C-alpha positions in Angstrom: -6.1 2.2 9.3 -9.7 2.3 8.2 -11.8 1.6 11.2 -14.9 0.8 9.3 -16.1 -2.1 7.2 -18.6 -1.8 4.5 -20.7 -4.7 3.5 -23.3 -5.4 0.8 -24.8 -8.6 -0.6 -22.6 -11.6 -0.5 -20.8 -12.5 -3.7 -21.4 -16.0 -5.1 -19.3 -19.0 -4.5 -16.9 -19.0 -7.4 -15.0 -22.2 -6.5 -16.0 -25.5 -5.0 -13.2 -27.3 -3.3 -13.2 -31.0 -4.0 -10.5 -33.6 -3.4 -8.3 -34.1 -6.5 -5.3 -36.3 -6.4 -3.9 -34.5 -9.4 -3.5 -31.2 -7.6 0.0 -30.2 -6.6 1.0 -28.9 -3.2 2.0 -25.2 -3.1 5.7 -25.4 -3.4 5.6 -27.8 -6.4 3.0 -25.7 -8.1 5.0 -22.5 -7.7 8.3 -24.2 -8.8 6.6 -25.4 -12.1 5.1 -22.0 -12.9 7.0 -19.8 -15.4 5.9 -16.5 -13.8 6.8 -17.5 -10.3 10.4 -18.5 -10.6 11.7 -15.7 -8.3 9.3 -16.4 -5.5 10.2 -20.1 -5.8 13.9 -19.2 -5.5 13.1 -17.1 -2.5 11.3 -20.0 -0.8 14.3 -22.2 -1.4 16.7 -19.5 -0.1 14.8 -19.0 3.2 14.0 -22.7 3.8 10.3 -22.5 3.2 10.0 -24.6 0.0 9.6 -27.9 1.9 7.2 -26.3 4.4 4.8 -25.4 1.6 4.7 -29.0 0.4 3.4 -30.1 3.8 -0.2 -30.7 4.7 -1.0 -27.1 5.6 -3.5 -25.7 4.8 -1.9 -22.6 3.4 -2.9 -19.5 1.5 0.0 -18.4 -0.6 0.2 -14.9 -2.1 2.7 -15.1 -4.9 4.1 -11.9 -6.6 5.0 -12.5 -10.2 8.6 -12.3 -11.5 7.6 -8.9 -13.0 6.7 -7.7 -9.5 10.2 -8.7 -8.3 11.7 -7.0 -11.3 10.1 -3.7 -10.3 12.1 -3.9 -7.1 15.4 -4.5 -8.9 15.3 -8.3 -8.4 15.9 -10.1 -11.7 17.6 -13.4 -10.8 17.8 -15.8 -7.9 21.4 -14.7 -7.1 20.0 -11.3 -6.2 18.7 -12.8 -3.0 22.2 -13.5 -1.9 22.7 -9.7 -1.4 19.9 -9.6 1.1 19.7 -10.2 4.9 18.4 -13.7 5.2 16.3 -13.1 8.3 14.6 -10.1 6.8 13.9 -11.8 3.5 12.4 -14.8 5.3 10.1 -12.6 7.3 8.9 -10.8 4.1 8.2 -14.1 2.4 6.4 -15.5 5.5 4.2 -12.4 5.3 3.0 -13.7 1.9 1.8 -16.9 3.5 -1.3 -17.4 5.6 -1.6 -20.6 7.8 -5.1 -21.3 6.6 -7.1 -22.0 3.4 -8.8 -18.7 2.5 -11.0 -18.6 -0.6 -12.4 -15.5 -2.2 -15.8 -16.3 -0.7 -14.3 -16.2 2.8 -13.3 -12.5 2.5 -16.1 -10.1 3.4 -17.7 -8.5 0.4 -16.9 -4.8 0.3 -14.6 -5.3 3.3 -11.8 -2.7 3.7 -8.5 -3.6 5.4 -9.8 -6.8 7.1 -6.9 -8.3 9.0 -5.5 -11.8 8.6 -2.6 -13.5 10.5 0.5 -14.5 8.5 3.4 -16.9 9.0 5.5 -13.8 9.8 3.6 -13.4 13.0 2.1 -10.1 11.9 -1.1 -9.3 10.1 -1.8 -8.3 6.5 -4.9 -6.4 5.2 -7.4 -7.6 2.7 -9.8 -5.3 0.8 -12.5 -6.6 -1.5 -14.4 -4.2 -3.7 -17.4 -6.1 -5.0 -20.6 -4.0 -5.7 -21.6 -0.4 -5.5 -24.6 1.1 -3.8 -26.8 0.4 -6.8 -25.9 -3.3 -6.9 -25.0 -5.0 -10.2 -22.6 -7.7 -11.1 -19.8 -8.0 -8.5 -16.4 -6.9 -9.7 -14.5 -8.6 -6.9 -11.3 -6.5 -7.0 -9.2 -8.0 -4.3 -6.1 -6.4 -2.7 -3.7 -7.7 0.0 -1.8 -4.9 1.8 -2.0 -2.8 -1.3 -1.1 -5.5 -3.9 -3.8 -6.5 -6.4 -4.7 -10.2 -6.8 -4.6 -10.7 -10.5 -5.5 -14.4 -10.2 -7.7 -15.7 -7.4 -8.6 -19.1 -6.0 -6.0 -21.2 -7.6 -6.7 -24.5 -5.8 -3.8 -26.5 -4.5 -3.5 -29.9 -2.8 -2.8 -28.2 0.5 -4.5 -24.8 0.2 -5.1 -22.0 -2.3 -2.9 -19.5 -4.2 -3.4 -15.9 -5.3 -1.1 -14.2 -7.9 -0.1 -10.6 -6.9 0.8 -7.8 -9.3 3.4 -6.4 -6.8 5.3 -7.3 -3.7 3.7 -6.4 -0.4 6.2 -4.3 1.5 5.8 -4.8 5.3 8.3 -2.8 7.4 7.1 -4.7 10.5 8.2 -2.9 13.7 9.7 0.2 11.9 7.9 3.4 12.6 7.1 6.0 9.9 9.6 8.3 11.6 12.4 5.8 11.6 11.7 4.7 8.0 11.9 8.3 6.7 15.0 9.1 8.7 16.8 6.2 7.2 16.3 7.4 3.6 18.4 10.3 2.3 16.0 10.9 -0.6 13.5 12.4 1.9 16.1 14.5 3.8 14.5 17.8 3.0 11.0 16.6 3.9 12.3 15.3 7.3 14.1 18.6 7.9 10.8 20.5 7.2 8.8 18.3 9.4 11.3 18.9 12.2 11.4 22.6 11.8 7.6 23.0 11.7 6.9 20.8 14.7 5.4 17.8 12.8 8.2 15.3 13.3 7.8 13.9 16.8 4.2 12.7 16.3 5.5 10.2 13.6 6.9 8.0 16.3 3.6 7.7 18.0 0.9 5.1 17.4 -0.9 7.1 14.8 -2.0 5.8 12.4 -0.9 8.0 9.6 -0.8 8.0 5.8 2.2 9.8 4.4 2.8 11.0 0.9 6.5 11.5 1.1 8.0 14.1 -1.3 11.5 13.5 -2.5 14.2 16.1 -2.2 13.8 16.9 -5.9 10.0 17.2 -5.6 10.3 19.8 -2.8 13.0 21.7 -4.8 10.4 22.1 -7.6 8.2 24.1 -5.2 11.1 26.1 -3.9 12.0 24.2 -0.7 15.6 23.0 -0.2 17.8 22.6 2.9 19.0 26.1 2.2 15.7 27.8 1.8 14.3 26.0 4.9 16.8 28.0 6.9 15.0 31.2 5.8 11.5 30.0 6.6 10.1 31.1 10.0 7.5 28.7 11.6 5.8 31.9 13.0 5.2 33.2 9.4 4.0 30.0 7.6 1.1 27.5 8.2 2.9 24.3 9.1 -0.3 22.2 8.5 -0.4 23.5 4.9 3.3 23.7 3.9 4.2 20.3 5.3 1.0 19.0 6.8 -0.6 18.6 3.4 1.5 15.5 2.9 0.0 13.8 6.0 -3.4 12.1 6.6 -4.1 11.8 10.3 -5.8 8.9 12.0 -6.1 6.8 8.8 -4.1 4.0 7.4 -4.6 4.0 3.6 -3.1 1.8 1.0 -3.5 3.3 -2.5 -5.9 0.4 -3.2 -8.2 1.5 -0.4 -9.1 4.6 -2.4 -9.9 2.3 -5.4 -12.1 0.0 -3.3 -13.9 3.0 -1.8 -14.5 4.2 -5.3 -16.2 0.8 -6.1 -18.4 0.7 -3.0 -19.4 4.3 -2.7 -20.6 6.8 -5.3 -18.2 9.5 -4.1 -15.1 7.4 -4.3 -11.8 8.1 -2.7 -11.4 10.1 0.5 -11.8 13.9 1.1 -10.7 15.6 4.3 -9.7 18.9 5.8 -6.1 19.8 6.8 -5.4 20.5 10.4 -6.0 24.2 9.9 -9.7 23.3 9.2 -9.7 25.3 6.0 -7.8 23.7 3.1 -9.4 20.5 1.6 -7.5 17.5 0.2 -8.9 14.8 -1.9 -7.2 11.4 -2.3 -8.3 9.0 -5.0 -7.0 6.1 -7.1 -7.5 4.5 -10.5 -5.8 2.6 -13.3 -3.9 4.8 -15.7 -4.1 4.1 -19.4 -2.3 2.4 -21.2 -0.3 0.7 -18.4 -3.4 0.1 -16.2 -1.1 0.5 -13.1 -3.0 1.6 -10.1 -2.0 5.2 -9.4 -3.1 7.7 -6.8 -4.2 11.3 -7.2 -4.1 14.3 -4.7 -5.9 17.5 -5.1 -5.5 20.4 -2.6 -8.1 23.2 -2.6 -8.0 26.5 -0.7 -11.2 25.6 1.1 -14.2 23.3 1.0 -16.3 25.4 -1.4 -16.9 24.1 -5.0 -15.4 27.3 -6.4 -12.2 27.2 -4.2 -9.0 27.6 -6.1 -7.0 24.4 -6.7 -3.5 24.9 -5.1 -2.1 21.6 -6.3 -3.2 18.5 -8.3 -0.8 15.6 -8.8 -0.8 12.0 -9.7 1.7 9.2 -9.0 2.0 5.8 -10.6 5.3 4.1 -9.6 3.9 0.9 -8.2 7.1 -0.3 -6.5 7.3 2.9 -4.4 3.8 2.9 -2.9 2.3 1.1 0.1 5.2 0.8 2.6 3.5 -0.6 5.6 5.1 0.6 8.8 4.2 0.0 12.4 2.1 3.1 12.7 0.9 3.7 9.1 1.6 3.6 5.4 4.0 5.6 3.3 3.8 6.4 -0.4 6.6 8.0 -2.4 5.7 11.3 -4.1 7.7 12.9 -6.9 5.9 16.2 -7.0 5.7 19.0 -4.5 2.3 20.3 -3.4 2.7 23.7 -1.7 5.1 26.6 -2.3 6.1 28.6 0.7 4.3 31.7 -0.5 1.1 29.7 -0.7 1.3 28.9 3.1 1.8 32.4 4.6 -0.4 33.0 7.6 
């Protein structure tokens, strides 16, 4: 997780809360909004609909129906296939037991924690102004999900509309999350063989760009070829360590916010071998304007160093899995071929 907060001038009050007897409570407002039908159905399913009509106050972070669709949820009956307790906890994660307006969130704050009804914390990041000042852009993200509408005032709180679901994994470690998903089987095998696996059960934090089996096959790594690779011959921190960021907890949106508040943008770091350099950045891709991430691996820190790999990824539904000890992002392209990591 980012251990720093960056602040500049305060952004102006955009909303003045005044009593209004015509305002609806949260649950009624959501139920009567055409782009929130699936979140409303989820509230009913887990027994929180009546709660959100109570006095509160609440801050409700509502993913649109399109956000649910990206996860394969298209109708209320799809919730019947899910574990009820797990669904309830995820929905509770989208509700804060307080009224939190945009003005209450630190300007240029990165990963500021707030308690949720789930009993765990979410992370808010607000990119407002750059080092040269100017009009605040106020790009707001909650645990990686962008707030496309802000400060929708309710009778019992405030509502934000999100462009995607937040994906908390709660007490699940990065190691356990990866081990449970066959699509990362080769990646897991490589981490184990090259001595990078056990650390993923520790506190971290880590940021993981997890290559699929198909992604690794494209760079010549399969279960079969792994058997022929000797850890004594190859640089583990390049061949598989290039997919790990140590001691940092990054949502994709964090790179976007850093790009707003700093002239450099993104995050550049050296791999554990203290030679290769990786850059992590994010931006909206045209014409979808979906926030995507970019990775660029160089042979060293010099300006003229050869680029070993340069990839981008923009499948919104497969980024920002928040685990107990870090964040995981799916990756559908491999970075390093074995011959590029020979000692």
